[in-house]
C-alpha positions as CSV (number, residue, x, y, z in Angstrom):
1,M,-0.3,0.5,0.1
2,R,3.2,2.6,0.7
3,R,4.6,2.6,-3.2
4,F,0.5,3.5,-4.2
5,Q,0.4,6.5,-1.9
6,G,3.0,9.2,-3.7
7,L,0.8,8.5,-6.7
8,P,-1.5,11.7,-6.9
9,G,-5.8,10.0,-6.7
10,A,-4.7,7.3,-5.9
11,S,-6.1,6.9,-1.9
12,A,-9.1,7.8,-4.0
13,A,-9.1,5.2,-6.6
14,I,-8.7,3.0,-3.1
15,G,-11.3,4.1,-0.8
16,A,-13.9,4.2,-4.2
17,F,-12.2,0.1,-5.1
18,V,-13.0,-0.3,-1.4
19,L,-16.3,0.4,-1.7
20,T,-17.5,-0.8,-4.0
21,V,-16.6,-3.5,-3.6
22,L,-17.9,-3.4,0.5
23,L,-21.1,-3.0,-1.0
24,G,-21.4,-5.3,-3.5
25,F,-21.9,-3.2,-6.5
26,G,-19.8,-4.2,-9.8
27,G,-17.6,-6.4,-8.3
28,A,-16.2,-7.7,-12.1
29,S,-15.9,-4.3,-12.5
30,A,-14.4,-3.0,-10.0
31,S,-11.8,-5.1,-10.3
32,A,-11.5,-4.8,-14.0
33,L,-11.2,-1.2,-13.0
34,W,-8.0,-1.3,-10.4
35,Q,-6.9,-3.6,-13.0
36,Q,-6.9,-1.5,-15.9
37,S,-7.1,-4.3,-18.4
38,A,-9.6,-5.2,-20.5
39,T,-10.7,-7.5,-22.8
40,A,-13.2,-6.2,-25.3
41,T,-14.8,-8.0,-28.4
42,M,-15.7,-6.3,-31.7
43,T,-17.8,-8.1,-34.7
44,V,-17.2,-6.3,-38.0
45,T,-19.8,-7.3,-41.1
46,A,-18.8,-6.0,-44.7
47,A,-21.4,-5.3,-47.7
48,A,-21.8,-7.6,-49.8
49,N,-20.3,-6.7,-52.9
50,W,-18.4,-3.6,-52.9
51,P,-18.3,-1.3,-55.1
52,G,-15.3,-1.9,-58.4
53,P,-13.3,0.9,-60.4
54,A,-15.5,3.3,-62.1
55,V,-17.0,4.0,-65.5
56,S,-16.9,6.4,-67.5
57,P,-20.2,8.2,-67.9
58,V,-22.4,5.5,-70.7
59,T,-22.4,7.9,-74.7
60,C,-24.5,7.6,-77.2
61,L,-24.7,7.4,-80.2
62,N,-27.7,7.4,-83.1
63,D,-27.5,6.3,-86.4
64,S,-29.2,8.1,-89.1
65,P,-32.5,7.8,-88.9
66,Q,-32.8,7.5,-85.1
67,K,-33.3,3.4,-85.3
68,T,-30.7,2.8,-83.2
69,A,-28.8,3.8,-80.2
70,T,-25.3,2.7,-79.8
71,L,-24.6,3.1,-75.2
72,S,-20.1,2.9,-74.7
73,V,-18.5,3.1,-71.7
74,S,-15.6,2.7,-70.7
75,A,-13.7,1.4,-67.5
76,P,-10.0,1.0,-65.6
77,R,-9.4,-2.3,-65.7
78,S,-10.9,-5.3,-67.8
79,I,-14.8,-5.8,-68.1
80,A,-15.9,-9.5,-67.4
81,A,-19.7,-8.8,-68.2
82,L,-21.7,-5.8,-68.8
83,T,-25.5,-5.8,-68.4
84,Y,-28.6,-3.6,-69.1
85,G,-31.4,-2.6,-67.2
86,A,-34.0,0.4,-66.7
87,V,-33.7,2.4,-63.9
88,Q,-37.0,2.1,-62.0
89,A,-39.2,4.5,-60.1
90,N,-37.3,2.8,-56.6
91,G,-34.0,3.1,-58.8
92,G,-34.0,-0.4,-58.0
93,I,-33.5,-2.8,-61.9
94,A,-36.7,-4.9,-62.4
95,T,-34.3,-6.8,-65.1
96,A,-31.1,-6.9,-66.4
97,Y,-30.4,-7.6,-69.9
98,S,-27.1,-9.0,-71.8
99,G,-26.9,-11.9,-74.5
100,S,-26.7,-10.4,-78.3
101,E,-26.6,-6.8,-78.2
102,V,-23.8,-6.4,-76.0
103,S,-20.5,-6.3,-76.8
104,V,-17.4,-6.6,-73.9
105,A,-13.6,-6.2,-75.9
106,G,-11.9,-5.1,-72.6
107,S,-11.4,-2.8,-71.0
108,T,-15.1,-1.2,-73.2
109,G,-18.1,-2.4,-73.5
110,S,-21.6,-1.1,-76.1
111,I,-25.1,-1.9,-76.5
112,T,-26.9,-1.5,-79.4
113,L,-30.4,-0.9,-79.0
114,T,-33.5,-1.2,-81.6
115,G,-37.0,-0.8,-81.1
116,A,-36.8,-4.6,-81.2
117,S,-34.6,-5.0,-77.9
118,Q,-36.5,-6.5,-74.3
119,I,-35.6,-3.4,-73.0
120,I,-38.0,-1.3,-75.6
121,R,-40.3,-4.1,-75.9
122,D,-40.8,-4.5,-71.6
123,S,-40.5,-0.4,-71.4
124,F,-45.0,0.0,-72.0
125,Y,-44.6,3.4,-72.0
126,Q,-43.1,6.3,-74.6
127,G,-40.7,8.4,-74.3
128,R,-38.2,8.6,-70.9
129,L,-36.1,5.3,-70.1
130,T,-33.5,6.2,-67.3
131,V,-31.0,2.8,-68.5
132,R,-28.4,1.8,-66.0
133,V,-25.0,0.1,-67.4
134,T,-23.7,-2.3,-65.3
135,A,-19.9,-3.2,-65.3
136,T,-18.8,-6.4,-63.9
137,Y,-15.0,-7.2,-63.1
138,S,-13.3,-11.0,-62.6
139,D,-13.5,-10.5,-58.8
140,Q,-17.3,-9.9,-59.2
141,T,-17.2,-6.7,-58.2
142,Q,-19.3,-4.4,-60.4
143,A,-19.7,-0.6,-60.7
144,S,-22.7,1.6,-63.0
145,S,-23.7,4.7,-65.2
146,D,-27.3,6.0,-65.9
147,I,-28.2,7.5,-69.1
148,V,-31.6,9.0,-70.1
149,L,-32.7,8.1,-73.8
150,W,-36.7,8.9,-75.5
151,H,-37.9,6.3,-77.3
152,D,-41.0,7.0,-79.7
153,T,-42.7,3.3,-80.1
154,S,-45.0,5.3,-82.3
155,N,-42.1,5.5,-85.3
156,G,-39.6,3.5,-83.5
157,K,-36.7,5.1,-83.3
158,I,-34.3,5.4,-79.7
159,Y,-33.4,9.2,-79.4
160,C,-29.5,10.1,-77.6
161,P,-29.2,13.4,-75.0
């Protein structure tokens, strides 16, 4: 006990410790406080998919009669898969499309849309269509970019911005 007398606040700490132990309050807490050591356990949960490196903004190019729109995107590394879908009001995608309309070559990709494209046929209304293009990399991370197109069901035209 003599070696604690020289420490500032030691007598108050000893008094508080003895009082809590004698009164039966928090014996384990008081012991941990006295020993100045404790162990904490923490659990960390990560998101299922971390975003991959960002893709460039989607560009759009129309042919002369505006019956075809070609969407292009590039990424900082090789793209394993490219999908696209119509963005819903809640921000989600109902259906992700891929297939013969999609072309991927290394870190660039393109999507060719016509009036016969499934995304156009599935859009029951005429007018604004927000398309989300998603690049998936070999490590399964993903990055997306949106573009707003206009389509006219009466004449089959798709307009780039």
